[in-house]
C-alpha positions as CSV (number, residue, x, y, z in Angstrom):
1,M,-75.1,42.6,70.2
2,Q,-76.5,39.8,71.6
3,L,-75.1,36.4,72.6
4,A,-76.4,33.1,72.1
5,G,-77.0,30.8,75.0
6,F,-73.6,28.9,74.5
7,A,-71.4,31.7,74.5
8,T,-73.2,33.6,77.1
9,F,-72.4,30.5,79.2
10,N,-68.7,30.6,78.1
11,V,-68.5,34.6,78.7
12,A,-70.0,33.8,82.7
13,I,-67.3,31.4,83.1
14,M,-64.6,33.6,82.1
15,V,-66.1,36.4,84.3
16,L,-66.1,34.1,87.3
17,A,-62.6,32.9,86.6
18,A,-61.6,36.8,86.5
19,G,-63.1,37.4,89.4
20,K,-61.5,34.4,91.3
21,L,-58.3,35.8,89.9
22,L,-59.0,39.3,91.0
23,T,-59.9,38.3,94.5
24,R,-56.6,36.4,94.8
25,R,-54.3,39.3,94.0
26,V,-56.2,42.2,95.5
27,R,-55.5,41.6,99.2
28,L,-58.3,44.1,100.2
29,L,-60.9,41.8,98.6
30,S,-59.6,38.9,100.3
31,D,-59.0,40.8,103.6
32,F,-63.0,41.8,103.4
33,S,-64.0,38.4,102.2
34,I,-65.6,39.7,98.8
35,P,-66.8,36.8,97.1
36,E,-65.6,36.1,93.6
37,P,-68.9,36.7,91.7
38,V,-68.9,40.1,93.3
39,S,-65.7,41.3,92.4
40,S,-65.8,39.9,88.8
41,G,-69.5,41.8,88.5
42,L,-67.8,45.1,89.8
43,L,-65.0,44.4,87.2
44,V,-67.5,43.9,84.5
45,R,-69.5,46.9,85.6
46,L,-66.4,48.8,85.3
47,L,-65.6,47.3,81.6
48,V,-68.9,48.1,80.3
49,A,-69.1,51.6,81.6
50,R,-65.7,52.6,80.3
51,Q,-66.9,50.9,76.8
52,Q,-69.9,53.0,77.0
53,R,-68.1,56.4,77.7
54,L,-65.5,55.7,74.9
55,T,-67.7,54.6,72.2
56,G,-71.1,55.6,73.2
57,L,-72.5,52.3,72.5
58,R,-75.2,50.9,75.3
59,C,-75.6,47.7,76.5
60,A,-79.3,46.4,75.6
61,G,-81.1,46.2,79.0
62,C,-78.5,47.2,80.9
63,W,-79.5,50.6,82.0
64,P,-82.7,52.8,81.3
65,A,-82.6,54.7,78.2
66,P,-82.2,58.5,78.8
67,R,-85.2,60.4,79.0
68,R,-86.0,62.4,75.8
69,R,-87.5,65.9,76.5
């Protein structure tokens, strides 16, 4: 799946908002002054890894393809 520029921008805004909310609600993140973009990046990474593990779908360009023997 590929997103167009405007859709990508909207997803990025939602991800940053989720990171801001996550940093406010998780005290550990705010105690260690973890920035919102970092916490939202971790959240997205976990969600994409979960999606990959459950469905087997891979994010194009996110990880190198497995080596074939």
